N, CA, C and O of each residue as an XYZ file, in Angstrom:
904
protein
N       0.880     -1.494      0.088
C       0.222     -0.185      0.007
C       0.934      1.304      0.083
O       1.614      1.597      1.066
N       0.758      2.139     -0.904
C       1.167      3.304     -0.911
C       1.059      4.034      0.184
O       0.010      3.850      0.801
N       2.020      5.035      0.764
C       1.817      5.868      1.685
C       0.795      7.108      1.384
O       0.702      7.333      0.177
N       0.135      7.824      2.080
C      -0.539      8.903      1.917
C       0.493      9.959      1.641
O       1.522      9.969      2.316
N       0.293     10.840      0.706
C       1.270     11.933      0.567
C       0.862     13.084      1.134
O      -0.235     13.579      0.873
N       1.704     13.603      1.950
C       1.464     15.061      2.822
C       1.737     16.336      1.908
O       2.693     16.446      1.140
N       0.787     17.232      2.108
C       0.797     18.548      1.512
C       0.457     19.564      2.699
O      -0.635     19.567      3.267
N       1.475     20.398      3.003
C       1.513     21.626      3.701
C       1.183     22.773      3.044
O       1.866     23.215      2.120
N      -0.019     23.399      3.532
C      -0.777     24.438      2.884
C      -0.316     25.539      3.743
O      -0.652     25.402      4.919
N       0.436     26.704      3.439
C       0.578     27.928      4.222
C       0.222     29.202      3.570
O       0.892     29.688      2.659
N      -0.913     29.764      4.087
C      -1.450     30.758      3.257
C      -2.504     31.412      4.533
O      -3.196     30.750      5.306
N      -2.373     32.906      4.468
C      -3.216     33.661      5.834
C      -4.532     33.862      5.200
O      -5.284     34.528      5.911
N      -4.980     33.526      4.195
C      -6.270     33.603      3.784
C      -7.197     32.321      4.321
O      -7.347     31.408      3.509
N      -7.700     32.214      5.359
C      -8.259     31.063      5.918
C      -9.656     30.647      5.117
O      -9.967     29.457      5.142
N     -10.281     31.337      4.595
C     -11.634     30.955      4.252
C     -11.338     30.063      2.755
O     -11.869     28.990      2.467
N     -10.464     30.737      2.010
C     -10.103     30.310      0.839
C      -9.154     28.948      0.911
O      -9.155     28.000      0.125
N      -8.461     29.120      1.931
C      -7.599     27.796      2.188
C      -8.237     26.540      2.553
O      -7.903     25.413      2.189
N      -9.364     26.933      3.450
C     -10.207     25.972      4.128
C     -10.984     24.896      2.769
O     -11.207     23.686      2.800
N     -11.236     25.847      1.722
C     -11.972     25.449      0.446
C     -11.026     24.375     -0.346
O     -11.368     23.308     -0.855
N      -9.514     25.083     -0.289
C      -8.760     24.482     -1.150
C      -8.322     23.230     -0.554
O      -8.153     22.209     -1.220
N      -8.129     23.313      0.770
C      -7.758     21.914      1.590
C      -8.849     20.849      1.342
O      -8.504     19.713      1.017
N      -9.980     21.129      1.464
C     -11.052     20.263      1.226
C     -10.890     19.712     -0.259
O     -10.849     18.488     -0.388
N     -10.800     20.480     -1.336
C     -10.725     20.263     -2.514
C      -9.564     18.821     -2.704
O      -9.837     17.686     -3.095
N      -8.285     19.366     -2.284
C      -6.955     18.633     -2.467
C      -7.415     17.169     -1.506
O      -7.279     16.032     -1.957
N      -7.797     17.376     -0.559
C      -8.213     16.062      0.365
C      -9.088     14.850     -0.434
O      -9.058     13.641     -0.206
N      -9.908     15.614     -1.489
C     -10.765     14.555     -2.201
C     -10.165     13.624     -3.286
O     -10.644     12.698     -3.940
N      -8.891     14.230     -3.235
C      -7.913     13.534     -4.307
C      -7.095     12.378     -3.646
O      -6.477     11.529     -4.289
N      -7.170     12.452     -2.177
C      -6.563     11.290     -1.323
C      -5.257     11.902     -0.801
O      -4.441     11.158     -0.257
N      -5.023     13.148     -0.928
C      -3.912     13.448     -0.171
C      -4.058     14.088      1.489
O      -5.159     14.501      1.851
N      -3.059     14.123      2.285
C      -3.231     14.667      3.345
C      -3.051     16.177      3.490
O      -2.063     16.717      2.991
N      -3.807     16.749      4.036
C      -3.380     18.269      3.647
C      -3.201     18.896      5.320
O      -4.144     18.736      6.095
N      -2.058     19.537      5.741
C      -1.930     20.171      6.917
C      -2.019     21.602      6.845
O      -1.263     22.095      6.007
N      -2.640     22.299      7.407
C      -2.691     23.667      7.218
C      -1.978     24.696      8.091
O      -1.981     24.440      9.295
N      -1.350     25.847      7.686
C      -0.920     26.826      8.715
C      -1.218     28.239      8.251
O      -1.235     28.469      7.041
N      -1.465     29.250      9.177
C      -2.103     30.526      8.495
C      -0.929     31.357      8.398
O      -1.098     32.338      7.675
N       0.179     31.249      8.903
C       1.551     32.075      8.323
C       2.752     31.403      8.530
O       2.847     30.321      9.108
N       3.807     32.145      7.984
C       5.040     31.426      7.604
C       5.629     30.914      8.893
O       6.217     29.833      8.855
N       5.554     31.447      9.812
C       6.344     30.976     11.274
C       5.607     29.683     11.744
O       6.239     28.745     12.232
N       4.299     29.661     11.590
C       3.747     28.486     12.151
C       3.755     27.322     11.104
O       3.505     26.163     11.435
N       4.068     27.710      9.768
C       4.299     26.965      8.574
C       5.533     26.256      8.853
O       5.469     25.042      8.660
N       6.591     26.696      9.242
C       7.949     26.429      9.234
C       7.978     25.154     10.494
O       8.588     24.085     10.481
N       7.232     25.636     11.361
C       7.026     24.587     12.729
C       6.418     23.365     12.171
O       6.889     22.231     12.248
N       5.288     23.735     11.583
C       4.538     22.488     10.946
C       5.452     21.533     10.158
O       5.450     20.315     10.339
N       6.191     22.141      9.317
C       6.970     21.616      8.306
C       8.244     20.767      8.782
O       8.734     19.842      8.134
N       8.654     21.189      9.903
C       9.538     20.434     11.052
C       8.683     19.283     11.431
O       9.126     18.145     11.276
N       7.630     19.457     11.859
C       6.833     18.510     12.605
C       6.543     17.266     11.568
O       7.049     16.186     11.874
N       5.883     17.332     10.546
C       5.148     16.400      9.583
C       6.057     16.181      8.530
O       5.796     15.104      7.994
N       7.006     16.745      8.016
C       7.850     16.404      7.100
C       7.154     16.149      5.579
O       7.103     15.031      5.068
N       6.685     17.242      5.010
C       5.663     17.354      4.185
C       6.293     16.674      2.557
O       7.494     16.766      2.307
N       5.667     16.249      1.912
C       6.129     16.019      0.403
C       6.073     17.103     -0.419
O       6.894     17.200     -1.331
N       5.141     18.033     -0.226
C       4.920     19.225     -1.136
C       4.515     20.186     -0.191
O       3.659     19.874      0.636
N       5.075     21.453     -0.200
C       4.542     22.639      0.363
C       3.643     23.699     -0.671
O       4.144     24.030     -1.745
N       2.543     24.106     -0.341
C       1.782     25.136     -1.072
C       2.109     26.667     -0.319
O       1.599     27.008      0.749
N       2.771     27.241     -0.869
C       3.238     28.525     -0.152
C       2.841     29.684     -0.705
O       3.223     30.041     -1.819
N       2.044     30.358      0.032
C       1.689     32.000     -0.345
C       2.913     32.707      0.008
O       3.710     32.255      0.829
N       3.080     33.896     -0.652
C       4.177     34.745     -0.585
C       3.953     35.947      0.543
O       4.776     36.252      1.405
N       2.682     36.543      0.343
C       2.427     37.703      1.244
C       1.779     37.087      2.549
O       0.621     36.671      2.503
N       2.469     37.033      3.626
C       2.040     36.573      4.687
C       2.745     37.493      6.171
O       3.756     38.188      6.073
N       2.106     37.339      7.244
C       2.412     38.205      8.445
C       3.436     37.300      8.859
O       3.672     36.279      8.213
N       4.200     37.679     10.130
C       5.141     36.901     10.737
C       6.526     36.484      9.867
O       7.694     36.796     10.095
N       6.065     35.821      8.995
C       7.373     35.329      7.868
C       6.880     34.916      6.555
O       6.072     34.023      6.303
N       7.447     35.649      5.815
C       6.691     35.684      4.214
C       7.170     34.251      3.485
O       8.072     33.511      3.878
N       6.408     34.091      2.446
C       6.795     32.688      1.754
C       8.183     32.485      1.278
O       8.812     31.429      1.346
N       8.632     33.717      0.745
C       9.980     33.662      0.178
C      10.825     33.337      1.235
O      11.572     32.378      1.041
N      10.883     33.914      2.317
C      11.611     33.839      3.496
C      11.881     32.168      4.161
O      12.905     31.544      4.437
N      10.320     31.827      4.249
C      10.117     30.553      4.734
C      10.819     29.705      3.914
O      11.532     28.909      4.525
N      10.838     29.613      2.465
C      11.403     28.843      1.375
C      12.948     28.751      1.736
O      13.549     27.695      1.931
N      13.549     30.155      1.800
C      14.871     30.168      1.921
C      15.544     29.607      3.170
O      16.637     29.050      3.081
N      14.923     29.742      4.302
C      15.091     28.584      5.159
C      15.080     27.007      5.197
O      15.857     26.236      5.761
N      13.989     26.765      4.444
C      13.694     25.362      4.191
C      14.887     24.791      2.917
O      15.377     23.664      2.840
N      15.056     25.615      2.283
C      16.011     24.936      1.302
C      17.532     25.066      1.689
O      18.402     24.484      1.042
N      17.798     25.837      2.746
C      19.267     25.693      3.406
C      19.574     24.155      3.715
O      20.700     23.698      3.519
N      18.732     23.532      4.109
C      18.902     22.090      4.561
C      18.084     20.881      3.747
O      18.377     19.700      3.935
N      17.018     21.298      2.814
C      16.162     20.463      2.168
C      16.200     20.690      0.786
O      15.614     21.721      0.456
N      16.685     20.075     -0.084
C      16.570     20.487     -1.545
C      15.512     19.425     -2.172
O      15.280     19.412     -3.381
N      14.855     18.486     -1.206
C      14.109     17.630     -1.849
C      12.449     17.675     -1.970
O      11.725     17.043     -2.739
N      12.083     18.693     -0.891
C      10.746     19.050     -0.588
C      10.273     19.688     -1.814
O      11.044     20.525     -2.285
N       9.175     19.481     -2.437
C       8.519     20.182     -3.640
C       8.013     21.477     -3.160
O       7.428     21.434     -2.077
N       8.127     22.740     -3.803
C       7.432     23.757     -3.145
C       7.007     24.502     -4.443
O       7.689     24.803     -5.422
N       5.524     24.744     -4.145
C       4.910     25.631     -5.208
C       4.401     27.062     -4.524
O       3.518     27.069     -3.666
N       4.964     28.104     -4.933
C       4.638     29.307     -4.631
C       3.126     29.662     -5.124
O       2.989     29.589     -6.345
N       1.975     30.033     -4.389
C       0.781     30.587     -4.826
C       0.860     32.128     -4.486
O       1.093     32.541     -3.350
N       0.675     32.816     -5.420
C       0.870     34.207     -5.093
C       0.155     35.192     -6.192
O       0.056     34.932     -7.391
N      -0.271     36.248     -5.612
C      -0.850     37.257     -6.520
C       0.281     38.333     -7.187
O      -0.004     39.185     -8.028
N       1.571     38.107     -6.640
C       2.706     39.015     -7.095
C       3.206     38.163     -8.327
O       3.806     37.093     -8.221
N       2.894     38.750     -9.438
C       3.294     37.892    -10.709
C       4.323     38.729    -11.560
O       4.652     38.474    -12.718
N       4.779     39.791    -10.770
C       6.035     40.460    -11.528
C       7.051     39.495    -11.745
O       7.242     38.528    -11.007
N       7.905     39.852    -13.085
C       8.982     38.824    -13.311
C      10.192     38.913    -12.438
O      11.080     38.063    -12.505
N      10.237     39.876    -11.665
C      11.426     39.966    -10.599
C      11.010     38.805     -9.298
O      11.827     38.043     -8.780
N       9.536     38.900     -8.937
C       9.154     38.016     -7.873
C       9.368     36.628     -8.650
O       9.960     35.697     -8.105
N       8.911     36.549     -9.811
C       8.808     35.148    -10.211
C      10.484     34.372    -10.014
O      10.811     33.362     -9.391
N      11.348     35.398    -10.885
C      12.528     34.897    -10.673
C      13.124     34.664     -9.355
O      13.799     33.653     -9.162
N      12.915     35.548     -8.415
C      13.289     35.339     -6.884
C      12.624     33.844     -6.542
O      13.302     32.899     -6.139
N      11.354     33.796     -6.743
C      10.942     32.284     -6.454
C      11.785     31.174     -6.842
O      12.167     30.296     -6.068
N      12.102     31.263     -8.280
C      12.998     30.128     -8.661
C      14.124     30.178     -8.209
O      14.570     29.127     -7.748
N      14.789     31.127     -8.184
C      16.377     31.207     -7.481
C      16.028     30.649     -6.001
O      17.071     30.345     -5.423
N      15.078     30.463     -5.355
C      14.842     30.005     -4.204
C      14.622     28.398     -4.178
O      14.340     27.706     -3.199
N      14.811     28.027     -5.413
C      14.602     26.517     -5.852
C      12.883     26.166     -5.658
O      12.394     25.099     -5.286
N      12.302     27.198     -5.970
C      10.922     26.834     -6.027
C      10.579     26.046     -7.237
O      11.064     26.371     -8.320
N       9.732     24.979     -7.123
C       9.525     24.141     -8.458
C       8.300     24.316     -9.163
O       8.099     23.713    -10.217
N       7.384     25.170     -8.617
C       6.586     26.119     -9.491
C       5.722     27.603     -8.946
O       5.345     27.807     -7.792
N       5.612     28.187     -9.691
C       5.076     29.705     -9.390
C       3.902     29.754    -10.001
O       3.797     29.800    -11.226
N       2.767     29.746     -9.063
C       1.445     29.514     -9.262
C       0.581     30.824     -9.293
O       0.015     30.954     -8.208
N       0.255     31.954    -10.268
C      -0.395     33.147     -9.962
C      -1.835     32.995     -9.537
O      -2.574     32.188    -10.100
N      -2.241     33.777     -8.532
C      -3.649     33.898     -8.120
C      -4.374     34.907     -9.046
O      -3.865     35.787     -9.741
N      -5.873     34.531     -8.874
C      -6.444     33.482     -8.971
C      -6.297     32.292     -9.695
O      -6.140     32.414    -10.910
N      -6.316     30.951     -9.118
C      -6.326     29.749    -10.101
C      -7.403     29.030     -9.914
O      -8.073     29.211     -8.897
N      -7.747     28.128    -10.815
C      -8.645     26.751    -10.597
C      -8.253     25.782     -9.813
O      -7.222     25.231    -10.199
N      -8.798     25.308     -8.669
C      -8.208     24.385     -8.014
C      -7.931     23.102     -9.033
O      -6.974     22.355     -8.830
N      -8.697     22.939     -9.968
C      -8.602     21.615    -10.736
C      -7.047     21.871    -11.375
O      -6.420     20.814    -11.447
N      -6.420     22.870    -11.776
C      -5.247     23.455    -12.507
C      -4.245     22.868    -11.210
O      -3.465     21.935    -11.397
N      -4.360     23.414    -10.154
C      -3.532     23.071     -9.120
C      -3.481     21.656     -8.701
O      -2.482     21.088     -8.258
N      -4.543     21.188     -8.865
C      -4.507     19.371     -8.745
C      -3.759     18.923     -9.747
O      -2.946     18.048     -9.448
N      -3.815     19.364    -11.131
C      -3.423     18.781    -12.215
C      -1.813     18.609    -12.007
O      -1.165     17.576    -12.174
N      -1.354     19.846    -11.614
C       0.058     20.190    -11.276
C       0.766     19.273    -10.335
O       1.864     18.761    -10.553
N      -0.061     19.093     -9.127
C       0.471     18.380     -8.258
C       0.449     16.828     -8.543
O       1.392     16.098     -8.237
N      -0.906     16.306     -9.262
C      -0.660     14.823     -9.506
C       0.404     14.492    -10.602
O       0.923     13.382    -10.717
N       0.649     15.472    -11.319
C       1.905     15.440    -12.544
C       3.065     15.267    -11.884
O       3.809     14.363    -12.263
N       3.490     16.203    -10.632
C       4.704     16.277     -9.940
C       4.939     14.900     -9.243
O       6.011     14.308     -9.375
N       3.971     14.437     -8.540
C       3.950     13.192     -7.697
C       4.157     12.054     -8.767
O       5.183     11.400     -8.576
N       3.434     11.701     -9.798
C       3.340     10.785    -10.856
C       4.745     10.765    -11.399
O       5.129      9.621    -11.642
N       5.698     11.808    -11.680
C       6.773     11.790    -12.205
C       7.887     11.170    -11.048
O       8.811     10.409    -11.334
N       7.574     11.677     -9.688
C       8.386     11.197     -8.832
C       8.343      9.605     -8.718
O       9.338      8.890     -8.597
N       7.225      9.242     -8.769
C       7.030      7.571     -8.425
C       7.428      6.946     -9.661
O       7.879      5.805     -9.557
N       7.358      7.438    -10.763
C       7.842      6.801    -11.934
C       9.317      6.724    -12.024
O       9.870      5.705    -12.437
N       9.950      7.748    -11.658
C      11.554      7.617    -11.361
C      12.068      7.295    -10.000
O      13.152      7.714     -9.594
N      11.245      6.523     -9.287
C      11.501      6.301     -7.879
C      12.793      5.447     -8.060
O      13.822      5.985     -7.653
N      12.899      4.271     -8.574
C      14.273      3.826     -8.488
C      14.952      3.402     -9.486
O      15.463      2.288     -9.603
N      14.976      4.360    -10.297
C      15.888      4.443    -11.892
C      17.019      4.791    -11.443
O      17.207      5.535    -10.481
N      18.088      4.108    -12.325
C      19.651      4.380    -11.751
C      20.220      4.395    -13.203
O      19.921      3.574    -14.070
N      21.111      5.478    -13.352
C      21.655      5.494    -14.795
C      23.241      5.374    -14.510
O      23.867      6.162    -13.801
N      23.698      4.437    -15.072
C      25.251      4.064    -15.053
C      25.826      4.919    -16.232
O      25.702      4.610    -17.417
N      26.472      6.035    -15.763
C      27.244      7.067    -16.759
C      28.792      6.760    -16.626
O      29.488      7.182    -15.702
N      29.204      6.034    -17.588
C      30.731      5.746    -17.376
C      31.009      4.985    -16.015
O      30.454      3.919    -15.748
N      31.756      5.506    -15.322
C      31.913      4.742    -13.842
C      31.232      5.638    -12.749
O      31.495      5.487    -11.556
N      30.245      6.684    -13.259
C      29.361      7.170    -12.219
C      28.013      6.714    -12.146
O      27.370      6.431    -13.157
N      27.616      6.641    -11.127
C      26.078      6.274    -10.822
C      25.103      7.546    -10.573
O      25.400      8.391     -9.728
N      24.210      7.615    -11.164
C      23.157      8.865    -11.209
C      21.942      8.155    -10.571
O      21.311      7.230    -11.081
N      21.733      8.690     -9.470
C      20.208      8.172     -8.922
C      19.644      9.582     -8.868
O      20.099     10.494     -8.177
N      18.528      9.654     -9.739
C      17.601     10.797     -9.422
C      16.523     10.855     -8.362
O      15.899     11.868     -8.045
N      16.382      9.622     -7.847
C      15.531      9.926     -6.697
C      16.124     10.327     -5.360
O      15.529     10.805     -4.394
N      17.548     10.010     -5.505
C      18.116     10.541     -4.421
C      18.761     12.059     -4.738
O      19.294     12.684     -3.821
N      18.687     12.542     -5.926
C      19.540     13.723     -6.515
C      20.933     13.362     -6.198
O      21.533     14.186     -5.507
N      21.627     12.218     -6.585
C      22.814     11.962     -6.312
C      23.760     11.493     -7.500
O      23.257     10.885     -8.445
N      24.934     11.728     -7.473
C      26.001     11.446     -8.271
C      27.089     10.506     -7.528
O      27.473     10.973     -6.455
N      27.564      9.465     -7.845
C      28.425      8.988     -6.981
C      29.507      8.121     -8.035
O      29.224      7.221     -8.826
N      30.758      8.701     -7.754
C      32.104      8.482     -8.780
C      33.031      7.942     -7.639
O      32.974      8.432     -6.511
N      33.902      6.902     -7.964
C      34.955      6.446     -6.906
C      34.638      6.775     -5.754
O      35.408      7.477     -5.098
N      33.309      6.302     -5.186
C      33.088      6.129     -3.700
C      32.682      7.573     -3.212
O      32.386      7.727     -2.027
N      32.658      8.674     -4.122
C      32.243      9.990     -3.402
C      30.930     10.443     -4.242
O      30.795     10.430     -5.465
N      30.080     10.812     -3.336
C      28.730     11.110     -3.750
C      28.613     12.786     -3.534
O      28.946     13.390     -2.514
N      28.005     13.417     -4.863
C      27.564     14.732     -4.749
C      26.126     14.715     -4.687
O      25.479     13.827     -5.242
N      25.567     15.702     -4.004
C      24.149     16.097     -4.281
C      23.812     17.259     -5.328
O      24.436     18.311     -5.473
N      22.692     16.827     -6.017
C      22.306     17.839     -7.031
C      21.120     18.568     -6.520
O      20.352     18.071     -5.696
N      20.985     19.718     -7.007
C      19.435     20.154     -6.668
C      18.272     19.595     -7.542
O      18.491     18.962     -8.575
N      16.957     19.880     -7.045
C      16.155     19.303     -7.946
C      16.028     19.688     -9.263
O      15.542     18.943    -10.114
N      16.389     20.682     -9.466
C      16.516     21.248    -11.068
C      17.425     20.553    -11.621
O      17.083     19.797    -12.530
N      18.597     20.613    -11.288
C      19.849     19.942    -11.699
C      19.583     18.524    -12.037
O      20.090     17.958    -13.006
N      18.638     17.891    -11.064
C      18.556     16.473    -11.170
C      17.478     16.379    -12.572
O      17.620     15.499    -13.421
N      16.661     17.175    -12.628
C      15.628     17.045    -13.825
C      16.293     17.152    -15.060
O      16.020     16.433    -16.021
N      17.179     18.051    -15.066
C      17.961     18.353    -16.269
C      19.002     17.322    -16.553
O      19.169     16.989    -17.726
N      19.699     16.796    -15.636
C      20.619     15.609    -16.092
C      19.510     14.431    -16.470
O      19.837     13.642    -17.356
N      18.394     14.300    -15.925
C      17.577     13.240    -16.310
C      17.342     13.064    -17.587
O      17.514     11.979    -18.142
N      16.833     14.347    -18.302
C      16.499     14.623    -19.509
C      17.646     13.958    -20.341
O      17.415     13.093    -21.186
N      18.714     14.352    -20.089
C      19.917     14.182    -20.931
C      20.295     12.805    -20.736
O      20.694     12.228    -21.748
N      20.260     12.159    -19.676
C      20.586     10.543    -19.230
C      19.255      9.901    -20.237
O      19.324      8.763    -20.704
N      18.509     10.473    -20.388
C      17.624      9.429    -20.957
C      17.621      9.414    -22.604
O      16.817      8.831    -23.332
N      18.760     10.228    -22.985
C      18.873     10.483    -24.438
C      20.452     10.509    -24.642
O      20.906     11.386    -25.377
N      21.133      9.794    -24.164
C      22.312      9.732    -24.023
C      22.824      9.709    -25.536
O      22.302      8.885    -26.286
N      23.694     10.458    -25.972
C      24.475     10.556    -27.297
C      23.282     11.265    -28.379
O      23.477     11.442    -29.582
N      22.295     11.538    -27.798
C      21.509     12.303    -28.772
C      21.144     13.734    -28.168
O      21.133     13.963    -26.959
N      20.851     14.656    -29.146
C      20.738     16.062    -28.539
C      19.340     16.439    -27.978
O      18.240     16.083    -28.402
N      19.561     17.037    -27.193
C      18.148     17.438    -26.469
C      18.191     19.003    -26.497
O      19.018     19.813    -26.079
N      17.077     19.117    -27.102
C      16.703     20.628    -27.429
C      16.387     21.611    -26.201
O      15.549     21.321    -25.348
N      17.032     22.642    -26.189
C      17.010     23.708    -24.875
C      15.692     24.020    -24.880
O      15.215     23.980    -23.745
N      14.792     24.368    -25.880
C      13.472     24.670    -25.662
C      12.625     23.373    -24.743
O      11.889     23.662    -23.800
N      12.817     22.222    -25.097
C      12.316     21.078    -24.766
C      12.910     21.014    -23.162
O      12.105     20.540    -22.361
N      13.847     21.318    -22.771
C      14.446     21.323    -21.430
C      13.596     22.482    -20.643
O      12.961     22.133    -19.648
N      13.567     23.824    -21.054
C      12.915     24.791    -20.638
C      11.457     24.873    -20.569
O      10.956     25.666    -19.772
N      10.671     24.092    -21.365
C       9.470     23.990    -21.254
C       9.039     22.951    -20.344
O       7.964     23.028    -19.750
N       9.841     21.982    -20.214
C       9.493     21.090    -19.400
C       9.685     21.413    -17.851
O       8.817     21.256    -16.992
N      11.195     21.971    -17.615
C      11.589     22.209    -16.280
C      11.027     23.697    -15.871
O      10.496     23.741    -14.761
N      11.072     24.904    -16.608
C      10.520     26.102    -16.195
C       9.255     26.530    -16.443
O       8.627     27.377    -15.809
N       8.751     25.624    -17.828
C       7.361     26.349    -17.961
C       7.164     26.906    -19.271
O       6.222     26.753    -20.048
N       8.449     27.726    -19.401
C       8.467     28.426    -20.626
C       9.954     28.853    -21.147
O      10.885     28.954    -20.348
N      10.095     29.071    -22.393
C      11.497     29.258    -22.916
C      12.140     30.931    -22.811
O      12.905     31.392    -23.657
N      11.729     31.569    -21.795
C      11.925     32.908    -21.892
C      13.180     33.338    -21.535
O      13.718     32.471    -20.847
N      13.974     34.429    -21.726
C      15.251     34.686    -21.719
C      15.979     34.544    -20.510
O      17.085     34.012    -20.411
N      15.194     35.130    -19.437
C      15.690     34.803    -18.203
C      15.713     33.202    -17.797
O      16.621     32.736    -17.108
N      14.763     32.520    -18.232
C      15.059     30.961    -17.609
C      16.073     30.404    -18.798
O      16.638     29.322    -18.645
N      16.238     31.067    -19.788
C      17.340     30.347    -20.806
C      18.660     30.847    -20.196
O      19.666     30.226    -20.536
N      18.804     31.862    -19.359
C      20.160     32.096    -18.754
C      20.169     31.292    -17.475
O      21.240     30.778    -17.153
N      18.969     31.096    -16.605
C      19.067     29.989    -15.768
C      19.763     28.949    -16.188
O      20.890     28.775    -15.725
N      19.260     28.114    -17.085
C      19.537     26.548    -17.664
C      21.140     26.937    -18.162
O      21.918     25.986    -18.086
N      21.573     27.916    -18.540
C      23.234     27.995    -18.723
C      23.790     27.796    -17.472
O      24.700     26.976    -17.348
N      23.394     28.398    -16.568
C      24.010     28.567    -14.913
C      23.909     26.856    -14.424
O      24.874     26.281    -13.921
N      22.757     26.277    -14.636
C      22.302     25.159    -14.150
C      23.359     23.921    -14.836
O      23.863     23.017    -14.170
N      23.529     24.105    -16.155
C      24.598     23.383    -17.007
C      25.920     23.393    -16.382
O      26.570     22.385    -16.105
N      26.294     24.681    -16.170
C      27.780     24.983    -15.693
C      27.976     24.248    -14.117
O      29.078     23.895    -13.695
N      26.698     24.097    -13.358
C      27.003     23.673    -11.973
C      26.918     22.008    -12.427
O      27.663     21.234    -11.826
N      26.148     21.556    -13.322
C      26.259     20.126    -13.365
C      27.429     19.660    -14.069
O      27.851     18.573    -13.674
N      28.067     20.220    -15.025
C      29.484     19.990    -15.618
C      30.431     19.861    -14.155
O      30.956     18.774    -13.910
N      30.596     20.905    -13.307
C      31.404     20.856    -12.294
C      31.335     19.625    -11.420
O      32.282     18.987    -10.962
N      29.647     19.343    -11.227
C      29.774     18.019    -10.561
C      30.039     16.686    -11.012
O      30.253     15.761    -10.229
N      30.028     16.554    -12.388
C      30.494     15.380    -13.141
C      32.155     15.433    -13.253
O      32.859     16.038    -14.061
N      32.548     14.495    -12.036
C      34.130     14.409    -12.044
C      34.641     13.266    -13.040
O      35.811     13.229    -13.420
N      33.949     12.601    -13.321
C      34.150     11.384    -14.558
C      34.659     12.161    -15.681
O      34.074     13.127    -16.170
N      35.870     11.654    -16.096
C      36.392     12.498    -17.434
C      35.635     11.536    -18.638
O      35.598     11.992    -19.781
N      35.151     10.458    -18.408
C      34.475      9.752    -19.412
C      33.305     10.554    -19.916
O      32.996     10.540    -21.108
N      32.668     11.239    -19.031
C      31.281     12.099    -19.179
C      31.513     13.517    -19.692
O      32.392     14.175    -19.135
N      30.891     14.003    -20.593
C      30.758     15.454    -21.116
C      29.361     16.157    -21.359
O      28.538     15.338    -21.766
N      28.977     17.127    -21.259
C      27.840     17.664    -21.614
C      28.287     18.745    -22.859
O      28.776     19.856    -22.657
N      28.064     18.283    -23.892
C      28.176     18.885    -25.091
C      27.289     20.182    -25.608
O      26.081     19.987    -25.746
N      27.707     21.215    -25.840
C      26.657     22.388    -26.173
C      26.679     22.482    -27.554
O      27.727     22.643    -28.180
N      25.505     22.384    -28.105
C      25.170     22.723    -29.642
C      24.707     24.197    -29.757
O      23.639     24.558    -29.263
N      25.410     24.915    -30.322
C      24.968     26.532    -30.274
C      23.506     26.787    -30.527
O      22.960     26.351    -31.541
N      22.954     27.392    -29.740
C      21.485     27.848    -29.944
C      20.506     26.659    -30.094
O      19.304     26.884    -30.241
N      21.023     25.329    -30.057
C      20.007     24.227    -30.337
C      19.887     23.356    -28.818
O      18.772     23.185    -28.324
N      20.900     22.927    -28.262
C      20.520     22.235    -27.059
C      22.054     21.557    -26.474
O      23.185     22.034    -26.563
N      21.694     20.553    -25.991
C      22.810     19.795    -25.239
C      22.863     18.264    -25.536
O      21.779     17.682    -25.574
N      24.023     17.536    -25.755
C      24.306     16.186    -25.801
C      25.089     15.748    -24.521
O      26.053     16.351    -24.052
N      24.525     14.602    -24.029
C      25.113     14.194    -22.860
C      26.055     12.934    -23.574
O      25.493     11.983    -24.117
N      27.582     13.049    -23.505
C      28.472     12.125    -24.132
C      28.992     11.298    -23.145
O      29.574     11.776    -22.171
N      28.818      9.951    -23.321
C      29.686      9.021    -22.167
C      30.504      8.097    -23.155
O      29.900      7.387    -23.960
N      32.069      8.114    -23.079
C      32.610      7.214    -23.625
C      32.788      5.908    -23.014
O      32.893      5.753    -21.798
N      32.824      4.902    -23.933
C      32.554      3.436    -23.273
C      33.842      3.063    -23.022
O      34.079      1.971    -22.505
């Protein structure tokens, strides 16, 4: 039997949060509610949720501050920012804090459920997949790279990028395909963020048999020498 997945909903709008909580619970998830970031942080430490739905504008501790504290030690929990702040600057700040999605208010609950279901499905599908890349073992479910007994941890986003490349060893993966799947659109700022993440991944790949080849303006190839 699969464990019930826990979702922590942190939002100071009590009325709408209770409606959303009931809606998500009908999908079979367990939902824990906190009415501000300070309480949210306490609940996070207590219940170890699988996903956090996080409002940004809140008293005590705002959503960005809460996410920043969580991400210092936890790269694995999924964070969806829920917000009426839709400026590009805020969106970029949300993604710089390793948020997995940024959902503008108002949104349809069905839309949010679809995103939650999709995220959890991709997690279970990839649960025990392991890639042998040269002498390196890449385990997406642990976000880890192990080479010569030494293990490095990848961020959630780096894991997703490397998995797309590892599924297509020796074949080009288009930039736009990566951007659309992982960031949701191929805007200039997201494109720059992808460049940065590729640089980080290259640094973590210590195995000389592995390289990520850039194809100018097109995409990337993960090359593994046999």
